[in-house]
C-alpha positions in Angstrom: 105.8 90.9 71.7 107.6 94.1 72.6 107.2 97.0 70.3 109.4 100.1 70.5 107.0 102.0 72.8 106.7 99.1 75.2 110.5 98.5 75.2 111.1 102.2 76.1 108.4 102.1 78.8 109.8 98.9 80.2 113.3 100.4 80.4 111.9 103.5 82.0 110.0 101.5 84.5 113.1 99.5 85.5 115.0 102.8 86.0 112.2 104.4 88.0 111.8 101.3 90.2 115.5 101.2 90.9 115.5 104.9 91.7 112.9 104.5 94.4 114.8 104.8 97.7 114.5 101.8 100.0 113.3 104.1 102.7 110.3 105.1 100.6 109.4 101.5 100.2 110.0 100.8 103.9 107.4 103.4 104.8 104.7 101.4 103.0 105.4 98.1 104.6 102.7 97.5 107.2 103.4 94.9 109.9 101.1 92.1 110.9 99.5 94.2 113.7 98.8 97.1 111.3 97.3 94.8 108.7 95.2 93.0 111.4 93.9 96.4 112.8 93.0 97.6 109.3 91.2 94.4 108.3 89.4 94.0 111.7 87.9 97.5 111.5 84.1 97.8 111.3 82.8 98.1 107.7 81.8 101.6 106.5 78.3 100.2 105.6 76.1 97.7 107.3 74.1 95.2 105.3 71.1 93.2 106.5 71.6 89.4 106.2 69.0 89.2 103.4 70.9 91.9 101.4 74.2 90.0 101.4 75.6 88.8 98.0 77.3 85.7 96.6 81.1 86.0 96.5 81.0 86.2 92.7 78.6 89.2 92.8 80.7 91.0 95.4 83.6 91.2 92.9 81.3 93.3 90.6 79.9 95.5 93.3 82.4 98.4 93.9 79.9 100.0 96.4 80.2 97.0 98.7 84.0 96.5 98.2 84.9 100.0 99.1 82.8 99.8 102.3 84.8 96.7 103.5 87.7 97.1 105.8 90.8 97.2 103.6 94.5 97.9 103.3 96.6 98.6 100.2 99.8 96.6 100.2 102.1 98.5 97.9 105.2 97.0 99.5 105.1 93.7 97.7 107.4 94.8 94.9 106.1 93.2 91.8 108.6 93.5 89.0 107.4 95.3 85.9 105.2 92.9 84.0 105.5 90.2 86.6 103.1 88.5 89.0 105.9 86.5 90.8 106.6 87.5 94.4 110.3 87.5 94.7 111.9 85.4 97.5 113.2 88.6 99.1 109.6 89.8 99.4 108.2 86.6 101.1 108.5 88.1 104.5 105.9 90.7 103.5 103.5 88.0 102.6 104.2 86.4 105.9 103.1 89.6 107.7 99.8 89.4 105.8 99.5 85.7 106.7 100.1 86.3 110.4 97.3 89.0 110.4 94.9 86.8 108.5 95.5 83.7 110.7 94.9 85.8 113.9 91.6 87.1 112.5 90.6 83.6 111.3 91.4 82.2 114.8 88.8 84.6 116.2 86.3 83.8 113.5 87.0 80.9 111.1 84.2 82.0 108.8 86.0 85.3 107.8 86.3 85.9 104.0 89.1 88.1 102.5 89.2 89.5 99.0 92.7 89.9 97.4 92.6 92.4 94.6 95.4 92.6 92.1 96.3 95.9 90.4 98.7 97.2 87.8 100.0 100.5 86.5 98.6 101.8 83.1 101.6 100.8 81.0 100.6 98.2 78.3 97.3 97.1 77.0 94.2 97.0 79.1 93.9 93.3 78.3 97.4 92.4 79.4 97.1 94.5 82.6 93.8 92.7 83.4 95.5 89.3 83.1 98.5 90.5 85.0 96.4 91.9 87.9 94.5 88.5 88.2 97.9 86.7 88.2 99.2 89.0 91.0 96.2 88.3 93.2 96.4 84.6 92.6 100.2 84.6 93.3 99.7 86.1 96.7 96.8 83.7 97.5 99.1 80.8 96.5 101.9 81.9 98.7 99.5 82.6 101.7 98.0 79.1 101.4 100.9 77.0 100.4 103.8 78.6 102.3 102.0 80.2 105.3 99.0 78.0 105.9 96.1 80.4 105.5 92.8 78.6 104.8 92.3 78.8 101.1 88.5 78.8 101.5 88.8 82.2 103.3 90.5 83.8 100.3 88.9 85.1 97.1 90.9 86.8 94.3 90.1 89.3 91.6 92.1 91.5 89.3 91.2 95.0 88.4 94.0 95.8 86.0 94.6 99.5 85.6 91.0 100.5 86.6 91.8 101.8 90.1 95.1 103.6 89.9 96.4 105.2 93.2 98.5 107.6 91.1 96.6 108.5 87.9 99.2 108.4 85.3 99.8 106.6 82.0 103.5 106.3 83.0 105.1 103.4 84.9 104.3 103.9 88.6 105.4 101.4 91.2 102.6 102.5 93.7 100.0 101.2 91.3 101.5 97.7 91.1 100.0 96.5 94.3 97.4 94.2 96.0 94.5 95.4 98.1 93.2 93.2 100.9 89.6 93.5 102.1 87.7 91.6 104.8 84.4 91.1 103.1 82.7 88.7 105.6 79.9 91.2 106.4 78.9 91.4 102.7 78.8 87.8 101.5 76.3 85.0 102.0 77.8 82.2 104.0 
């Protein structure tokens, strides 16, 4: 239910999102080759095989996640309070899919973590749920529409915990997904 504060913040977010120039968004749209390069990079930390963790544990281990090759995808323009990837944004998901399929062709055992994020507007609980839905939404599109192997994709939502722009105000750059190639950290 919208209270007055949330209604005002929702309206402000809509105005701010509309005010972001298309050129600013275009600068943040990595193509398939850029995504592939970022995800194919060597991890910042090496783990011995016996120190690798289960996929479930990896989601709780920030120290391992931040060491994995990653890329923030801010360009999928999630509407305020929404996890739906608009049809006009599907080409961006396709760029991600192309990169992932190329990596998977080289090594079918690769594992990717899709992290959903929100801005800080609204309750922590609703932001947590929304971030999980955003990650799941991208996974669904990658698997169903673009043929990425679902077994290679894990999802998690971090709500407003890892803001790129630390502000309690609506901020489109915080409504994003982060992709990580976590193969080197998980037990196979």
